[in-house]
Structure formats: structure tokens, C-alpha cells
C-alpha positions as CSV (number, residue, x, y, z in Angstrom):
1,M,-17.2,-50.7,60.0
2,K,-18.2,-47.1,59.5
3,Y,-19.4,-46.2,55.9
4,I,-19.6,-49.9,55.1
5,D,-21.9,-51.8,57.4
6,E,-24.6,-49.1,57.5
7,F,-24.6,-48.9,53.7
8,R,-25.2,-52.7,53.4
9,S,-28.1,-52.9,56.0
10,K,-30.8,-55.3,54.9
11,E,-33.4,-53.5,57.0
12,L,-32.6,-50.2,55.5
13,A,-32.5,-51.7,52.0
14,R,-36.1,-53.1,52.5
15,T,-37.3,-49.6,53.8
16,L,-35.6,-47.9,50.9
17,A,-37.0,-50.4,48.4
18,D,-40.5,-49.8,49.7
19,A,-40.0,-46.0,49.4
20,I,-38.9,-46.3,45.8
21,A,-41.8,-48.6,44.9
22,R,-44.2,-45.9,46.3
23,E,-42.5,-43.1,44.4
24,A,-42.0,-44.7,41.0
25,D,-44.9,-43.8,38.7
26,T,-46.3,-47.1,37.4
27,D,-47.4,-45.4,34.2
28,R,-43.8,-44.8,33.0
29,E,-40.4,-46.4,32.8
30,Y,-37.2,-45.2,34.4
31,R,-34.1,-46.1,32.4
32,L,-31.0,-45.3,34.5
33,M,-27.5,-45.8,33.2
34,E,-24.7,-46.5,35.7
35,F,-21.6,-45.3,34.0
36,C,-19.1,-47.0,36.2
37,G,-18.5,-50.8,36.4
38,G,-18.2,-50.6,40.2
39,H,-21.9,-49.7,40.3
40,T,-22.7,-52.6,37.9
41,H,-21.0,-55.0,40.2
42,A,-22.7,-53.6,43.3
43,I,-26.1,-53.9,41.6
44,F,-25.4,-57.6,40.8
45,R,-23.6,-58.6,43.9
46,Y,-26.3,-57.3,46.2
47,G,-29.3,-57.9,44.0
48,V,-30.2,-54.2,43.8
49,Q,-32.1,-54.7,40.5
50,E,-34.4,-57.2,42.1
51,L,-35.2,-54.6,44.8
52,M,-36.4,-52.2,42.2
53,P,-40.0,-52.0,40.9
54,P,-40.3,-53.6,37.4
55,N,-40.4,-50.3,35.6
56,V,-37.0,-49.1,37.1
57,K,-34.2,-50.5,35.0
58,F,-30.5,-50.2,35.3
59,I,-28.6,-49.9,32.0
60,H,-24.9,-50.8,32.0
61,G,-22.6,-48.2,30.6
62,P,-18.9,-48.0,29.6
63,G,-17.8,-49.6,32.9
64,C,-14.1,-49.0,33.1
65,P,-11.0,-47.9,31.2
66,V,-10.0,-51.5,30.5
67,C,-13.3,-52.1,28.9
68,V,-13.3,-49.1,26.6
69,L,-9.7,-49.2,25.5
70,P,-9.6,-50.0,21.7
71,I,-7.8,-53.1,20.6
72,G,-5.4,-51.0,18.5
73,R,-3.8,-49.5,21.6
74,I,-3.2,-53.0,23.1
75,D,-1.6,-53.9,19.7
76,N,0.6,-50.8,20.1
77,A,1.8,-52.0,23.6
78,I,2.6,-55.5,22.2
79,E,4.6,-53.9,19.4
80,L,6.6,-51.9,22.0
81,V,7.6,-55.2,23.6
82,Q,8.2,-57.3,20.5
83,Q,9.8,-54.7,18.2
84,H,11.6,-52.4,20.6
85,D,12.5,-54.8,23.4
86,V,11.1,-52.6,26.2
87,I,10.1,-53.7,29.6
88,L,6.4,-53.0,29.7
89,C,4.8,-52.4,33.1
90,T,1.0,-52.6,33.3
91,Y,-1.9,-53.3,35.7
92,G,-3.2,-56.8,36.0
93,D,-6.4,-56.5,34.1
94,M,-4.6,-55.3,31.0
95,M,-2.6,-58.5,30.8
96,R,-5.5,-60.7,29.6
97,V,-7.5,-58.3,27.4
98,P,-7.6,-59.8,23.9
99,A,-5.7,-58.0,21.2
100,S,-5.7,-58.6,17.4
101,G,-5.4,-62.3,16.4
102,R,-6.5,-63.5,19.9
103,N,-3.1,-62.3,21.2
104,S,-2.7,-60.6,24.6
105,L,0.0,-59.2,26.8
106,L,-0.1,-62.3,28.9
107,K,0.6,-64.5,25.8
108,V,3.4,-62.1,24.8
109,K,4.9,-62.6,28.3
110,A,4.5,-66.3,28.1
111,A,6.4,-66.2,24.8
112,G,9.3,-64.4,26.4
113,G,8.3,-60.8,26.2
114,D,9.3,-58.7,29.2
115,V,5.8,-57.7,30.4
116,R,5.5,-57.1,34.1
117,M,2.4,-56.6,36.2
118,V,2.6,-53.7,38.7
119,W,0.4,-52.4,41.4
120,S,1.3,-48.8,41.1
121,T,3.4,-46.2,39.2
122,R,5.9,-46.5,42.1
123,D,6.5,-50.1,41.0
124,A,7.1,-49.0,37.4
125,L,9.6,-46.4,38.5
126,K,11.4,-49.0,40.6
127,V,11.7,-51.2,37.6
128,A,13.3,-48.4,35.6
129,R,15.8,-47.7,38.5
130,D,16.7,-51.4,38.7
131,N,17.2,-51.7,35.0
132,P,19.1,-48.6,33.9
133,H,20.2,-50.2,30.6
134,R,16.7,-51.1,29.5
135,Q,13.8,-48.9,28.3
136,V,10.9,-49.2,30.6
137,V,7.4,-48.1,29.5
138,F,4.5,-47.7,31.9
139,F,1.2,-48.6,30.2
140,A,-0.9,-45.8,31.8
141,I,-4.7,-46.4,31.7
142,G,-7.6,-45.1,33.7
143,F,-10.4,-42.6,34.1
144,E,-9.6,-39.3,35.9
145,T,-9.1,-41.3,39.1
146,T,-5.7,-42.6,38.1
147,T,-4.4,-39.6,36.3
148,P,-2.7,-37.9,39.3
149,P,-0.4,-40.9,40.0
150,T,0.7,-40.9,36.3
151,A,1.5,-37.2,36.6
152,V,3.5,-37.8,39.8
153,A,5.5,-40.6,38.1
154,I,6.4,-38.3,35.2
155,E,7.5,-35.5,37.5
156,Q,9.5,-37.9,39.7
157,A,11.2,-39.5,36.7
158,A,12.2,-36.0,35.6
159,E,13.5,-35.1,39.0
160,E,15.6,-38.4,39.2
161,K,16.6,-38.0,35.5
162,L,15.4,-41.5,34.7
163,A,16.1,-41.4,31.0
164,N,15.0,-44.9,30.5
165,F,11.4,-44.3,31.7
166,S,8.4,-43.3,29.6
167,V,4.7,-43.5,29.7
168,F,2.3,-44.8,27.1
169,C,-0.7,-42.6,28.1
170,N,-4.2,-43.9,27.7
171,H,-6.1,-41.9,30.3
172,V,-9.7,-41.2,29.2
173,L,-12.4,-38.7,30.5
174,T,-15.9,-39.6,31.6
175,P,-17.9,-36.4,30.8
176,A,-16.9,-36.6,27.1
177,A,-18.1,-40.2,27.0
178,I,-21.4,-39.3,28.5
179,R,-21.8,-36.6,25.9
180,K,-21.0,-39.1,23.2
181,I,-23.6,-41.5,24.5
182,L,-26.3,-38.8,24.5
183,E,-25.6,-37.4,21.1
184,P,-27.8,-38.6,18.2
185,A,-26.5,-41.6,16.3
186,E,-24.1,-40.8,13.5
187,T,-25.9,-43.1,11.1
188,P,-29.6,-44.0,10.8
189,E,-28.9,-47.7,11.3
190,A,-26.7,-47.2,14.4
191,E,-28.4,-48.5,17.6
192,Q,-29.0,-46.1,20.4
193,V,-30.3,-46.7,23.9
194,A,-32.9,-44.5,25.6
195,I,-31.7,-43.1,28.9
196,D,-33.6,-41.1,31.4
197,G,-30.8,-40.3,33.8
198,F,-27.3,-41.2,35.0
199,L,-25.7,-42.6,38.1
200,G,-22.4,-40.7,37.9
201,P,-19.1,-42.2,38.8
202,S,-18.0,-41.7,42.4
203,H,-14.2,-42.1,42.5
204,V,-13.9,-40.0,39.3
205,S,-16.0,-37.3,40.8
206,A,-13.8,-37.2,43.9
207,I,-11.1,-35.9,41.6
208,I,-13.1,-33.7,39.1
209,G,-16.0,-32.8,41.3
210,T,-19.6,-32.5,40.2
211,R,-19.2,-29.2,38.2
212,P,-18.1,-30.9,34.9
213,Y,-21.4,-32.6,34.6
214,E,-23.4,-29.4,34.8
215,P,-23.0,-28.4,31.1
216,L,-24.1,-31.9,30.0
217,V,-27.2,-31.8,32.1
218,E,-28.1,-28.3,30.8
219,K,-27.6,-29.3,27.2
220,Y,-29.1,-32.8,27.1
221,R,-31.7,-32.4,29.8
222,K,-30.8,-35.7,31.6
223,P,-30.3,-35.6,35.3
224,V,-27.1,-37.0,36.9
225,V,-26.7,-38.2,40.5
226,I,-23.2,-38.9,41.7
227,A,-23.5,-42.3,43.5
228,G,-21.4,-44.1,46.0
229,F,-20.5,-47.7,45.5
230,E,-22.4,-49.4,48.3
231,P,-25.8,-51.0,47.6
232,L,-27.7,-48.4,49.6
233,D,-25.8,-45.6,47.8
234,V,-27.0,-47.0,44.5
235,M,-30.6,-47.4,45.7
236,Q,-30.7,-43.9,47.2
237,S,-29.2,-42.4,44.0
238,A,-31.8,-44.2,41.9
239,R,-34.5,-42.7,44.2
240,M,-33.0,-39.2,43.7
241,L,-33.1,-39.7,39.9
242,I,-36.7,-40.9,40.1
243,R,-37.7,-37.9,42.2
244,Q,-36.1,-35.5,39.6
245,L,-37.9,-37.2,36.7
246,N,-41.2,-37.2,38.6
247,Q,-40.8,-33.5,39.3
248,G,-39.6,-32.5,35.9
249,R,-36.2,-31.4,37.4
250,V,-32.9,-31.8,35.5
251,E,-30.0,-31.3,37.9
252,V,-26.7,-32.6,39.0
253,E,-27.1,-34.0,42.5
254,N,-24.5,-35.5,44.8
255,E,-25.5,-38.6,46.9
256,Y,-21.9,-39.3,47.7
257,T,-21.3,-36.2,49.8
258,R,-19.1,-38.0,52.2
259,V,-16.4,-38.1,49.5
260,V,-17.4,-35.8,46.6
261,T,-17.7,-32.0,46.4
262,R,-18.7,-29.7,43.6
263,E,-15.1,-28.5,43.1
264,G,-13.4,-31.8,43.5
265,N,-9.7,-32.2,44.4
266,R,-8.1,-29.0,43.2
267,K,-4.6,-30.1,44.2
268,A,-4.9,-33.2,42.0
269,Q,-6.4,-31.2,39.2
270,A,-3.5,-28.8,39.2
271,L,-1.0,-31.6,39.3
272,V,-2.6,-33.3,36.2
273,A,-2.8,-30.0,34.4
274,R,0.9,-29.4,34.8
275,V,1.8,-32.6,33.1
276,L,-1.1,-33.7,30.9
277,E,-3.3,-32.0,28.3
278,L,-6.4,-32.8,26.2
279,R,-6.0,-34.9,23.0
280,R,-8.0,-33.7,20.0
281,D,-9.8,-37.1,19.9
282,F,-9.4,-40.6,21.0
283,E,-11.0,-43.9,20.1
284,W,-13.2,-45.7,22.6
285,R,-14.3,-49.3,22.2
286,G,-18.0,-49.2,21.5
287,L,-18.2,-45.4,21.1
288,G,-15.8,-44.8,18.3
289,M,-13.8,-41.6,18.0
290,V,-14.7,-39.2,20.8
291,P,-13.4,-35.6,20.7
292,S,-11.6,-34.2,23.7
293,S,-12.0,-37.4,25.6
294,A,-8.5,-38.4,26.5
295,L,-5.2,-37.0,27.8
296,Q,-1.7,-36.9,26.4
297,I,1.6,-35.8,27.9
298,R,2.4,-32.1,27.4
299,S,5.3,-31.1,25.1
300,G,7.4,-29.9,28.1
301,W,7.5,-33.5,29.3
302,S,7.9,-35.2,25.9
303,E,11.1,-37.0,26.8
304,F,8.9,-39.2,29.1
305,D,6.2,-39.8,26.4
306,A,6.5,-43.3,24.9
307,E,4.6,-42.0,21.8
308,Q,7.4,-39.6,21.2
309,R,10.2,-41.9,22.0
310,F,9.0,-44.9,19.9
311,P,6.9,-45.1,16.7
312,V,3.3,-45.8,17.8
313,P,1.2,-46.0,14.7
314,E,-2.6,-45.7,14.7
315,I,-3.9,-49.2,14.4
316,T,-7.5,-50.0,13.6
317,A,-8.6,-53.5,14.8
318,S,-11.9,-55.3,15.2
319,D,-13.3,-57.3,18.0
320,V,-13.6,-61.0,17.9
321,R,-16.4,-62.0,15.5
322,G,-19.6,-62.3,17.4
323,C,-18.4,-60.4,20.5
324,E,-21.0,-57.9,21.5
325,C,-18.7,-56.0,23.9
326,P,-19.0,-52.7,21.9
327,Q,-22.8,-52.8,22.1
328,I,-22.7,-53.7,25.8
329,L,-20.5,-50.7,26.5
330,R,-23.1,-48.4,25.0
331,G,-25.9,-50.0,26.9
332,V,-27.6,-51.2,23.7
333,K,-27.2,-54.8,24.6
334,K,-26.8,-56.9,27.8
335,P,-24.2,-59.7,28.2
336,T,-26.9,-62.3,27.8
337,D,-27.6,-60.9,24.3
338,C,-24.2,-62.1,23.2
339,K,-24.1,-65.6,21.8
340,L,-20.5,-66.0,23.0
341,F,-21.3,-65.2,26.6
342,G,-21.0,-68.3,28.9
343,A,-20.2,-70.5,25.9
344,V,-16.8,-69.8,24.4
345,C,-16.5,-66.6,26.4
346,T,-15.7,-67.1,30.1
347,P,-13.3,-65.5,32.5
348,E,-10.9,-68.3,31.8
349,N,-11.2,-67.8,28.0
350,P,-12.4,-64.2,27.5
351,M,-13.3,-63.0,24.0
352,G,-13.7,-59.3,24.9
353,S,-12.7,-56.8,27.6
354,C,-16.1,-56.8,29.3
355,M,-15.4,-60.4,30.5
356,V,-11.7,-59.6,31.5
357,S,-12.1,-56.5,33.5
358,S,-13.0,-56.8,37.2
359,E,-15.5,-54.0,36.5
360,G,-16.9,-55.3,33.2
361,A,-20.6,-56.0,32.8
362,C,-20.0,-59.5,31.5
363,A,-17.8,-60.3,34.5
364,A,-20.5,-59.0,36.8
365,Y,-23.2,-61.2,35.1
366,W,-20.9,-64.2,35.3
367,S,-19.5,-63.6,38.8
368,Y,-22.8,-63.3,40.6
369,G,-24.7,-65.9,38.5
370,R,-27.7,-63.6,37.9
371,F,-27.9,-64.6,34.2
372,R,-28.8,-68.2,35.1
373,D,-32.5,-69.2,35.1
374,G,-34.0,-69.4,38.6
375,S,-30.8,-68.1,40.2
376,Q,-31.8,-64.6,41.0
377,E,-31.9,-63.8,44.7
378,T,-33.1,-60.8,46.6
379,A,-30.4,-59.1,48.6
380,A,-32.8,-58.3,51.4
């Protein structure tokens, strides 16, 4: 299959691994953070880390919107169901993410709350049409990739005059999170990971382009390479970062040229800009409050904003005691550094979002078994 088989070739992987080994300077370390959980899963599924020289290390970053959403926002969604009798539509991963008191949307549903899993915003709109006498709230979540469908849903609801439909908006922005990761720690005791370069997210960049990373690279002097999701994409992107570091260059490069351009998808950007705008700040799990890092619904569309239609208080909540998910999301720790991982915390009994999400680092470690002694395999 074009763009799949050739990017999973064992022969090409061996050749590329040999080239990386030759180019990597044995007198230094290369600490490369993959921001996106899709890259983390590719690294573990195909054994990419085992194909790297010992001094080339992948550091797992925020992963995905499900991973970084703070518990308080899930508590808000639960309150909408329990206190305001809404039909809450959400994507599957959100159903099992632990909220305060080990609660979750799945448990709320089991207790009789009207929580429905949907595959798209179109499904949520259909629920609103089919239930004209009930308030329907779509729990919108995602990086820049999923913002256009949310904007389309709001415009369509307005066109159809669906007065019973609103959106609980939790869309977050990747460049702001990268900036937060690179900024000096706010307190002396705060742990911070050393990073030499970034594998930039691919699907996000298909929407926003490579341009938004340029100010970050210029300010923080860390190279970014936009990487595709296949194993050879990841390996070639790592090689491009290694070359930049060896040559003292600091640039935004695009490995994923078959999908991503510098300008991105301007039509999608314009659509989002019509309906959504920047929030002043937003809390990220693991990163804390991050300025200008999320979107909210513009005032012109406020009748479809669940935060305007219902009381949605700011809730501060803590992770389960002993859960290292916040540190894992910052790259400070690995899943195996968490005492709960593989013991009380499993996919069937998750303690944190990193184990729930299909793109979470803990889920990657567990799914491909590379945390187990003697289980590491070489993809090639």
C-alpha cells in the first residue's frame, strides 16, 4: 500500500539505522522529544528506540489532548450530566479517564447518566436533532487537528437553529505547550527535562503548517522536525535532528512533506478563526496553566457555548496519589518510574489518563510489552 509498506520496510530500516549510527557523535547525547503520542506508539510498536545508537534517546512528551486535559474539566462534564440532565456526547477515550474520586464518565453512564460515545461531531448533531426536548452537549477535545470539525458543527447548528445543542470546548494548541516545556522551571525544586530537539506533530501540522514553530525555534534555539507517523518517518526525522545538532543549525524542517506544508490548510484555519478564539490561559495536566494555549467559542456564537449556557466553575483537582502521569507528560519520568504502572494501574483499571488514551505513553509501554525484562525486540 503506497505510503505505508515502503515506510515500514525492514531493509530500509536497517540501512537508515546504520546511517544514524555513523552520523551520531559518540561523544554526546541526543535527547529528542516526540510531542505526539502517535509517534510514541510508532516508536514502541516497531522497536525504533532499539534501532537507535545508545546515545540517541526519545523522550515522551504530552502525547494527546486526552492525556493533558486536567481532571477539573472532566469533573465539569460530569456535573453537566448529573446536575443539569444534559445528554453528553464524547469520544471513546474520554469515557474512561479518571475524574475526582475515581469517578469517570463511564461510571456516570453506568449509574444512569445520559453519556453517549460518538465517532464525530455529525453524530452529536444527530443526537440533538433526535432529542429536541433535551439539551445536548458535545464534549469537544483535541489539538488543532480536530478544531475544524467543531467549528463546522457550531456553524451547522446555527444554520439549523438547533437551540438544544452546545459545545463544551477543550481544544488545546501545541506550539504553546512546546513553549511551556522549554521555559525555565517556575520554582527551583520543579523538575525539568533536558531536550535537544523536537519531533513535531504531523496531523496538527497538516492544519497549522510549519510556520508557527519558527518563533519557538528562533527563541529557544531547539530544532524541530515535523515527522510522519510511520517508523521510517520517525527514524528519518531523528536523523535530520541529529544532523542539525551536529552542524550547529537550529531550524524547522519538514520530513512529512507528502502531507504538511509551511502554510498549512488555510481553509481550515479560516474556518476555525470564524468560530473560535484564543483563551487567555488554560490548565494542562502536567504543565499547569499555559497562556494562550487553548481555544474558546467566540462571543458571536455564544448561544452554542456550553460554558455560557450552563454554570461551569473552575475546579482544581489532583491526580490519584502516586500517579506519575503529570511528570510523564513533561518527559521528566517514564511510565516505568511510576510505582502504580503495571500493578494497580492497567488498561482495565487505569489510574491516570496516560494509561487510558490510545496515544498515552503508559498505554504504549503496556501494549507493546517493552517495559518487561528481556522482552525488547528489534523491529528489523
